[in-house]
DRENDRENPA-79608 format. One record per residue (C-alpha): residue in one letter; x, y, z. Coordinates in steps of 0.2 Angstrom, whole numbers, padded with zeros to 4 digits, always signed. Layout:
AXYZ
...
END
This chain:
M+0000+0000+0000
T+0007+0017-0005
A+0000+0025+0011
I+0014+0018+0022
K+0029+0020+0010
S+0043+0031+0016
S+0036+0045+0006
G+0024+0049+0020
T+0026+0065+0030
P+0036+0065+0046
G+0020+0068+0056
T+0012+0052+0049
L+0028+0042+0052
R+0028+0048+0070
Q+0009+0043+0072
L+0013+0026+0065
N+0028+0024+0077
V+0017+0028+0092
L+0003+0016+0086
N+0017+0002+0085
N+0020+0005+0104
F+0002+0000+0108
K+0002-0017+0116
Y-0013-0026+0124
E-0001-0036+0135
Y+0003-0020+0146
F-0016-0018+0149
V-0021-0036+0152
A-0006-0039+0164
G-0009-0023+0173
I-0028-0028+0176
S-0023-0046+0182
G-0011-0039+0195
G-0023-0026+0201
V-0038-0038+0203
V-0028-0052+0211
S-0020-0040+0224
T-0036-0031+0228
L-0046-0047+0231
M-0033-0053+0243
L-0031-0037+0253
H-0047-0027+0252
P-0051-0028+0271
L-0034-0019+0275
D-0039-0006+0262
L-0056-0003+0270
I-0048-0001+0288
K-0035+0011+0281
I-0048+0022+0274
R-0058+0022+0290
F-0042+0027+0300
A-0038+0040+0288
V-0055+0049+0289
N-0057+0048+0308
D-0052+0065+0314
G-0058+0062+0332
H-0072+0075+0331
T-0085+0065+0320
S-0097+0055+0331
S-0103+0045+0317
A-0086+0036+0314
P-0082+0021+0325
R-0066+0022+0335
Y-0053+0009+0333
N-0037+0006+0344
G-0027-0003+0331
L-0028-0015+0316
K-0033-0030+0327
N-0046-0020+0336
A-0053-0013+0320
L-0055-0031+0312
A-0063-0037+0328
Q-0076-0022+0329
I-0080-0023+0311
V-0084-0042+0311
K-0094-0040+0327
T-0105-0025+0321
E-0105-0028+0302
G-0101-0047+0300
V-0087-0054+0289
R-0096-0045+0274
G-0092-0029+0282
L-0074-0031+0278
Y-0078-0032+0260
R-0089-0016+0259
G-0084-0007+0243
V-0075-0022+0236
T-0084-0021+0219
P-0078-0003+0214
N-0061-0007+0222
V-0059-0022+0211
L-0065-0012+0196
G-0055+0003+0201
S-0039-0006+0205
G-0040-0018+0190
S-0044-0003+0177
S-0031+0008+0186
W-0017-0004+0185
G-0022-0009+0168
F-0022+0009+0161
Y-0007+0014+0171
F+0004+0000+0165
F-0003+0003+0147
F+0000+0022+0147
Y+0017+0021+0156
N+0024+0008+0145
T+0017+0015+0129
I+0024+0033+0133
K+0041+0025+0138
S+0041+0014+0122
S+0038+0030+0112
I+0053+0039+0121
Q+0064+0024+0118
G+0059+0024+0099
G+0052+0006+0101
N+0069-0001+0107
S+0064-0009+0124
K+0083-0012+0127
K+0087+0007+0128
P+0088+0013+0146
L+0080+0029+0152
G+0086+0040+0166
P+0076+0044+0182
S+0069+0060+0174
M+0061+0051+0159
H+0054+0037+0170
M+0046+0050+0181
F+0039+0060+0166
A+0032+0044+0159
A+0024+0039+0176
A+0017+0056+0179
D+0009+0057+0162
A+0002+0039+0165
G-0004+0044+0182
V-0014+0059+0176
L-0022+0050+0162
T-0027+0036+0173
L-0034+0047+0187
L-0045+0057+0175
M-0053+0040+0169
T-0055+0032+0186
N-0058+0045+0199
P-0077+0042+0200
I-0074+0024+0204
W-0063+0029+0219
V-0076+0041+0226
V-0089+0027+0226
K-0077+0014+0233
T-0072+0027+0247
R-0090+0030+0251
L-0095+0012+0251
C-0081+0008+0263
L-0088+0022+0275
Q-0105+0014+0276
Y-0107+0010+0294
A-0119-0002+0301
D-0126+0010+0315
D-0126+0026+0304
V-0144+0030+0307
K-0143+0049+0305
L-0136+0048+0288
A-0149+0055+0274
E-0156+0042+0263
S-0148+0050+0248
K-0131+0046+0255
K-0135+0028+0259
Y-0129+0017+0245
R-0135-0001+0241
G-0120-0004+0229
M-0109+0003+0216
V-0122+0008+0203
D-0134+0015+0216
A-0120+0026+0223
L-0115+0032+0206
K-0133+0037+0202
K-0136+0046+0219
I-0119+0055+0219
Y-0122+0061+0201
R-0141+0066+0205
T-0137+0075+0222
E-0119+0082+0218
G-0117+0082+0199
I-0101+0078+0190
R-0091+0088+0203
G-0096+0075+0216
L-0089+0061+0206
Y-0073+0070+0205
K-0071+0075+0223
G-0053+0072+0229
L-0046+0075+0211
V-0034+0089+0216
P-0025+0079+0230
G-0026+0064+0218
L-0016+0075+0205
F-0004+0078+0218
G-0004+0060+0222
V+0003+0057+0204
S+0020+0060+0212
H+0017+0044+0222
G+0016+0033+0206
A+0030+0043+0198
I+0042+0041+0213
Q+0037+0022+0214
F+0040+0018+0196
M+0056+0029+0195
A+0063+0019+0210
Y+0057+0002+0203
E+0064+0005+0186
E+0081+0012+0192
M+0083-0002+0204
K+0080-0015+0190
N+0091-0006+0178
K+0106-0005+0190
Y+0103-0024+0194
Y+0103-0027+0175
N+0119-0018+0173
Y+0126-0028+0188
L+0121-0044+0179
N+0127-0037+0162
V+0110-0042+0153
P+0098-0032+0143
I+0085-0022+0153
D+0070-0032+0146
T+0077-0048+0153
K+0064-0058+0164
L+0070-0059+0182
F+0066-0071+0196
T+0050-0068+0206
T+0060-0065+0222
E+0070-0051+0213
Y+0053-0043+0208
I+0047-0044+0226
V+0062-0035+0233
F+0061-0021+0220
A+0042-0019+0221
A+0043-0018+0240
M+0057-0006+0241
S+0050+0006+0228
K+0033+0006+0236
S+0039+0009+0254
I+0049+0024+0248
A+0034+0032+0238
A+0022+0028+0252
A+0032+0037+0265
L+0035+0052+0255
T+0017+0055+0248
Y+0005+0047+0261
P-0003+0064+0267
Y-0012+0067+0250
Q-0021+0050+0253
V-0028+0056+0270
V-0034+0073+0262
R-0041+0064+0247
A-0051+0051+0258
R-0057+0065+0269
L-0063+0075+0254
Q-0073+0060+0248
D-0080+0056+0265
H-0099+0060+0264
H-0101+0062+0283
R-0092+0079+0282
D-0092+0094+0270
Y-0076+0103+0267
Q-0075+0119+0257
G-0061+0112+0247
T-0043+0104+0248
W-0035+0119+0257
H-0049+0120+0270
C-0047+0101+0273
V-0028+0103+0275
Q-0031+0118+0287
S-0043+0109+0297
T-0032+0093+0299
W-0017+0104+0304
R-0027+0114+0316
Y-0035+0100+0326
E-0023+0086+0324
G-0006+0093+0319
W+0006+0084+0307
R+0001+0067+0314
G-0016+0069+0307
F-0008+0068+0289
Y-0001+0051+0293
K-0016+0043+0301
G-0018+0025+0295
L+0000+0025+0288
S+0005+0009+0297
V-0011+0000+0291
N-0007+0007+0274
L+0010+0000+0273
T+0004-0016+0280
R-0008-0017+0265
V+0001-0008+0251
T+0018-0017+0252
P+0011-0034+0249
A-0002-0027+0237
T+0011-0019+0226
V+0022-0035+0227
I+0008-0046+0222
T+0003-0033+0208
F+0020-0032+0201
V+0024-0050+0202
V+0008-0055+0193
Y+0011-0041+0180
E+0029-0045+0176
N+0025-0064+0174
M+0009-0061+0165
F+0017-0048+0153
H+0032-0059+0149
D+0021-0074+0146
L+0010-0064+0134
Q+0025-0058+0125
S+0031-0075+0123
R+0015-0081+0116
R+0014-0066+0104
A+0032-0070+0098
A+0027-0088+0096
V+0011-0084+0086
K+0021-0071+0075
E+0034-0085+0071
V+0021-0097+0066
I+0013-0084+0054
T+0030-0078+0047
V+0038-0094+0043
P+0025-0101+0031
A+0024-0084+0023
V+0043-0084+0020
D+0043-0101+0013
K+0029-0096+0001
L+0039-0082-0005
K+0054-0093-0008
E+0043-0104-0019
END
């Protein structure tokens, strides 16, 4: 076809080059990692959110004295099902978020590399690709996170709550939030979420840089598949670094999305937290969060890396099966 000959314009060639970097493996592997880790660790996520929004002044929120006490109280008052409130939007949100994130990140990274997966990038380019991927992913998934947060904050003894804020499930929550608060309600917490893009950028930069240095140490190409234990170490270390540096935005975001209170905006939430709780208020739930996010990230990245390399191998095998007969036919 003459449309794809070298006579095409530079702009057309660049578009074709970007399209060549679109690979479904990134999306499928990312979804797989997000869904598996979320199903395994959702109760810890729910408890983390409840710790984060508890400022000590809201009477409707239950008081917990630690992770063990929180687990016991929730099971006692809400049953085992209480530990899985909000699991549907969480699975959907985590699955789609990780899928989109890995997809956007690797597509952007591949474009920077010019399609050469063996070309190493520096820390700044890793952060650039991760930040762009984070913004795109957040814009697509923020409504799901609002619903997940509110479902996680549906307490069994919350009798004073208006009917319009009592949700029977994900679809009901989406309808009621949109009906009573409009599109802005579905995008509450977006501003701190945008600040939180730095979390993913730091995490991916640290993860990629640790892998690259390890590849250099082994003297192998940077797209070589590693052992599971090596992915575990790099994922855990990168997540711990990112979580420690960026956790306050998660507290602010959760409080803005909490339907039991009505902050006037992000800055008002920050001021109120600082006035009544000091710097410690911005780190409420951190220990629970680290207990949850470290294994969650490890599971996500291990599933992602193994799934991605498996899908890549399958693609290469299929391509070889298709190409060999075609070459033989040309020889004839």
